[in-house]
Wavefront OBJ file of the C-alpha trace (Angstrom):
o trace
v 20.232 -28.302 24.182
v 19.331 -25.085 22.372
v 21.811 -23.622 19.942
v 22.085 -19.960 18.921
v 23.016 -18.781 15.450
v 25.434 -15.877 15.146
v 23.619 -13.252 13.043
v 26.873 -11.583 12.001
v 28.078 -14.862 10.486
v 24.805 -15.292 8.612
v 25.070 -11.716 7.336
v 28.551 -12.433 5.977
v 27.312 -15.618 4.283
v 24.360 -13.843 2.631
v 26.605 -10.975 1.523
v 29.036 -13.409 -0.117
v 26.219 -15.053 -2.069
v 24.511 -11.790 -3.041
v 27.762 -10.050 -4.005
v 29.234 -13.065 -5.768
v 32.484 -13.130 -3.827
v 34.237 -12.364 -0.582
v 35.945 -9.173 -1.690
v 32.673 -7.628 -2.864
v 30.922 -8.859 0.273
v 33.605 -7.221 2.401
v 33.016 -3.911 0.612
v 29.299 -4.142 1.387
v 29.868 -4.868 5.060
v 32.935 -2.623 5.448
v 35.105 -5.624 6.323
v 38.296 -7.025 4.826
v 38.228 -10.053 2.546
v 40.096 -11.982 5.233
v 37.474 -11.124 7.854
v 34.659 -12.285 5.577
v 36.518 -15.519 4.828
v 37.026 -16.137 8.553
v 33.354 -15.511 9.349
v 32.237 -17.897 6.613
v 34.642 -20.545 7.907
v 33.288 -20.151 11.453
v 29.709 -20.540 10.212
v 30.597 -23.708 8.314
v 32.331 -25.124 11.400
v 29.327 -24.249 13.549
v 26.896 -25.988 11.185
v 29.251 -28.819 10.260
v 28.753 -28.329 6.530
v 30.461 -26.686 3.580
v 28.210 -23.856 2.366
v 30.009 -22.460 -0.692
v 32.630 -23.696 -3.109
v 34.815 -21.752 -5.526
v 34.641 -22.845 -9.156
v 36.613 -20.963 -11.793
v 36.827 -17.928 -9.522
v 33.043 -17.964 -8.963
v 31.281 -18.702 -5.698
v 28.799 -21.575 -5.845
v 26.322 -22.716 -3.208
v 26.453 -26.310 -2.032
v 23.208 -28.152 -1.276
v 23.639 -27.178 2.388
v 24.241 -23.568 1.367
v 21.085 -23.556 -0.724
v 19.054 -24.855 2.227
v 20.478 -22.160 4.478
v 20.394 -19.156 2.135
v 16.650 -18.410 2.025
v 16.205 -19.007 5.748
v 19.216 -16.856 6.561
v 17.823 -13.941 4.545
v 14.472 -14.188 6.339
v 16.200 -14.265 9.712
v 18.250 -11.176 8.839
v 15.125 -9.292 7.752
v 13.421 -10.169 11.042
v 16.561 -9.232 12.998
v 16.735 -5.835 11.289
v 13.007 -5.213 11.788
v 13.304 -5.925 15.504
v 16.372 -3.713 15.810
v 14.636 -0.838 14.030
v 11.451 -1.249 16.052
v 13.251 -1.311 19.399
v 15.723 1.497 18.701
v 13.484 3.932 16.799
v 11.856 6.696 18.874
v 8.081 6.341 19.114
v 6.529 9.351 17.400
v 2.870 10.245 17.175
v 0.952 13.175 15.718
v 0.641 14.908 12.366
v 3.115 16.258 9.821
v 1.931 18.692 7.164
v 3.924 18.130 3.982
v 3.743 20.290 0.858
v 4.886 19.140 -2.591
v 4.155 20.286 -6.168
v 1.625 18.113 -8.016
v 3.901 17.512 -11.008
v 6.521 15.626 -8.967
v 4.319 13.927 -6.386
v 3.881 10.652 -8.306
v 7.599 10.384 -9.012
v 9.012 10.999 -5.570
v 6.352 10.619 -2.881
v 5.519 6.860 -2.958
v 9.040 5.653 -2.158
v 9.830 7.819 0.853
v 6.285 7.952 2.234
v 5.861 4.168 2.242
v 9.124 3.636 4.102
v 8.370 6.425 6.563
v 4.858 5.098 7.268
v 6.213 1.625 7.952
v 8.714 2.969 10.469
v 6.354 5.496 12.096
v 2.831 4.034 11.778
v 1.397 6.399 14.403
v 2.425 9.538 12.522
v -0.176 10.970 10.156
v 1.222 12.739 7.097
v -1.184 15.318 5.660
v -0.321 16.186 2.069
v -0.867 19.494 0.278
v -0.116 19.797 -3.448
v 0.350 23.304 -4.784
v 2.815 25.534 -6.618
v 6.270 25.967 -5.111
v 5.623 29.677 -4.567
v 2.490 29.013 -2.533
v 4.170 26.227 -0.571
v 6.981 28.576 0.432
v 4.416 31.126 1.640
v 2.553 28.490 3.648
v 5.760 27.218 5.234
v 6.746 30.771 6.182
v 3.316 31.294 7.706
v 3.609 28.184 9.871
v 0.890 26.281 8.005
v 3.213 23.510 6.777
v 5.942 21.575 8.587
v 8.199 20.954 5.591
v 8.007 21.246 1.824
v 9.599 19.975 -1.370
v 9.790 22.481 -4.229
v 10.879 22.762 -7.850
v 12.729 26.018 -8.614
v 15.306 27.398 -11.007
v 17.454 28.291 -8.010
v 17.423 27.167 -4.410
v 16.109 29.891 -2.125
v 17.432 30.985 1.282
v 17.242 28.175 3.811
v 16.629 25.540 1.144
v 18.587 22.371 0.523
v 19.164 21.207 -3.054
v 18.366 17.498 -3.385
v 18.638 17.125 -7.152
v 19.182 19.092 -10.352
v 17.223 17.947 -13.379
v 16.530 19.086 -16.939
v 13.281 20.857 -17.703
v 12.137 19.283 -20.971
v 9.400 19.703 -23.533
v 6.903 16.862 -23.498
v 4.289 15.824 -26.035
v 2.004 12.979 -27.093
v 3.770 9.965 -28.567
v 3.982 10.597 -32.295
v 2.068 13.836 -31.822
v 1.947 16.959 -33.980
v 1.185 19.693 -31.430
v 4.833 20.815 -31.276
v 4.690 21.868 -34.932
v 1.566 24.010 -34.659
v 1.801 27.812 -34.613
v 0.945 29.498 -32.414
v 2.400 26.740 -30.252
v -0.321 25.289 -27.940
v 1.105 24.985 -24.417
v -0.511 23.418 -21.377
v 0.961 25.667 -18.698
v 0.421 26.178 -15.004
v -1.240 29.124 -13.316
v 0.463 32.491 -12.857
v 2.759 31.336 -10.023
v 3.765 28.011 -11.622
v 7.569 27.761 -11.469
v 7.802 26.567 -15.088
v 5.687 29.378 -16.558
v 8.327 32.126 -16.662
v 11.129 30.072 -18.263
v 8.714 28.651 -20.850
v 7.584 32.149 -21.783
v 11.136 33.499 -21.872
v 12.657 30.792 -24.111
v 9.743 30.915 -26.547
v 9.963 34.686 -26.746
v 13.727 34.538 -27.314
v 13.209 31.962 -30.094
v 10.511 34.086 -31.724
v 7.877 31.358 -31.359
v 4.307 32.524 -30.894
v 2.342 30.471 -28.417
v -1.057 30.211 -26.795
v -2.156 28.735 -23.490
v -4.398 25.669 -23.524
v -4.658 25.099 -19.769
v -3.747 27.498 -16.972
v -4.204 25.466 -13.819
v -1.427 23.925 -11.774
v -2.805 20.411 -12.045
v -0.586 17.641 -13.341
v -3.532 15.491 -14.424
v -4.941 18.293 -16.595
v -1.557 18.947 -18.161
v -1.024 15.248 -18.887
v -4.540 14.875 -20.338
v -4.279 17.844 -22.717
v -0.806 16.774 -23.793
v -1.756 13.116 -24.304
v -4.672 14.295 -26.458
v -2.096 16.063 -28.676
v -3.776 19.425 -28.315
v -0.796 20.911 -26.494
v 2.783 20.415 -25.387
v 3.936 20.964 -21.832
v 7.110 20.905 -19.740
v 8.193 18.483 -17.025
v 11.401 17.779 -15.200
v 13.005 14.862 -17.052
v 12.763 12.420 -14.143
v 9.028 13.039 -13.765
v 7.792 12.624 -17.346
v 4.757 10.269 -17.360
v 5.249 7.050 -19.322
v 2.282 7.916 -21.549
v 4.141 10.938 -22.947
v 7.506 11.433 -24.649
v 10.309 13.948 -24.347
v 10.544 16.159 -27.429
v 14.049 16.466 -28.828
v 15.686 19.109 -31.044
v 13.754 17.820 -34.054
v 10.631 19.391 -32.547
v 12.121 22.825 -33.177
v 11.454 23.894 -29.597
v 14.147 25.838 -27.697
v 16.116 24.330 -24.836
v 14.684 24.881 -21.351
v 16.792 25.618 -18.236
v 17.573 23.053 -15.526
v 15.531 23.051 -12.337
v 16.319 22.056 -8.777
v 14.343 19.842 -6.402
v 14.635 21.507 -3.005
v 13.776 20.714 0.598
v 12.747 23.359 3.126
v 12.098 23.199 6.859
v 10.948 26.118 9.022
v 13.601 28.629 10.060
v 13.743 27.155 13.557
v 14.522 23.723 12.108
v 11.056 22.295 12.663
v 9.943 19.469 14.902
v 12.015 16.361 15.492
v 9.621 14.152 13.534
v 9.528 16.662 10.662
v 13.318 16.483 10.507
v 13.044 12.708 10.464
v 10.652 12.815 7.494
v 13.067 15.247 5.838
v 15.796 12.627 6.211
v 13.640 10.040 4.446
v 12.859 12.498 1.650
v 16.503 13.483 1.268
v 17.793 9.915 1.161
v 15.109 8.782 -1.291
v 15.481 11.599 -3.824
v 19.279 11.733 -3.695
v 19.512 7.952 -4.155
v 17.034 7.993 -7.050
v 19.100 10.525 -8.967
v 22.375 8.814 -8.067
v 21.112 5.552 -9.539
v 19.880 7.339 -12.668
v 23.204 9.126 -13.253
l 1 2 3 4 5 6 7 8 9 10 11 12 13 14 15 16 17 18 19 20 21 22 23 24 25 26 27 28 29 30 31 32 33 34 35 36 37 38 39 40 41 42 43 44 45 46 47 48 49 50 51 52 53 54 55 56 57 58 59 60 61 62 63 64 65 66 67 68 69 70 71 72 73 74 75 76 77 78 79 80 81 82 83 84 85 86 87 88 89 90 91 92 93 94 95 96 97 98 99 100 101 102 103 104 105 106 107 108 109 110 111 112 113 114 115 116 117 118 119 120 121 122 123 124 125 126 127 128 129 130 131 132 133 134 135 136 137 138 139 140 141 142 143 144 145 146 147 148 149 150 151 152 153 154 155 156 157 158 159 160 161 162 163 164 165 166 167 168 169 170 171 172 173 174 175 176 177 178 179 180 181 182 183 184 185 186 187 188 189 190 191 192 193 194 195 196 197 198 199 200 201 202 203 204 205 206 207 208 209 210 211 212 213 214 215 216 217 218 219 220 221 222 223 224 225 226 227 228 229 230 231 232 233 234 235 236 237 238 239 240 241 242 243 244 245 246 247 248 249 250 251 252 253 254 255 256 257 258 259 260 261 262 263 264 265 266 267 268 269 270 271 272 273 274 275 276 277 278 279 280 281 282 283 284 285 286 287 288 289 290
């Protein structure tokens, strides 16, 4: 005779092992400690084996529990994949997404990978440009949604994160001490350009522009070569560069916001779905970093 495993019991068992106890497992699954204990007991009765023991207030897997644990996790993954596949609306078509080049490597991979796995028939076309241009393109109907970096969130925008704008230089570099200060800065509508100019002027520091294109690769290259300093949001600083502290003598820069915009009419249903992935990914990233 065939026998059927109760997925909810397996989920409780895996949660107990992963969380290290029944109380913590209950918090993960939004269940009481008593409910988790009862589910684990039912699973053990069903399988006819003790799965976990408590030693000095710690949960420990028995040999039977060890045999079950890996298989149970795989079954739960497959269960959740099937549930998602069968309950997710089938979308097709294209979404035009705009995002500034300086934050694309930090934020885009996480949400885009997950979105593509869930909606494989949706093509995401990416445009990297300055926040000002992206806002114009969205208003003109040429983009379906955009992510921007701005000092303040504009009308209709949703703030996803607030981050420090920081000075960045080559590791062990000397560019920050040169005068006039060499700065790798974006083009005329780069969001960081105005605050950089204003704080340097207020501090009485003369400066000169080394690069005036809104291209993150060019800014990283000139900075890594120690022929300039530049500015990035703290969460997006490339690992090859370092944040310059007060010892550099450079003035403090203002915080910036990471914002999400949809068209005034709310956009298409699939664009709103991509917006949800973007929102969840960026908010969670900054929550974990806090």
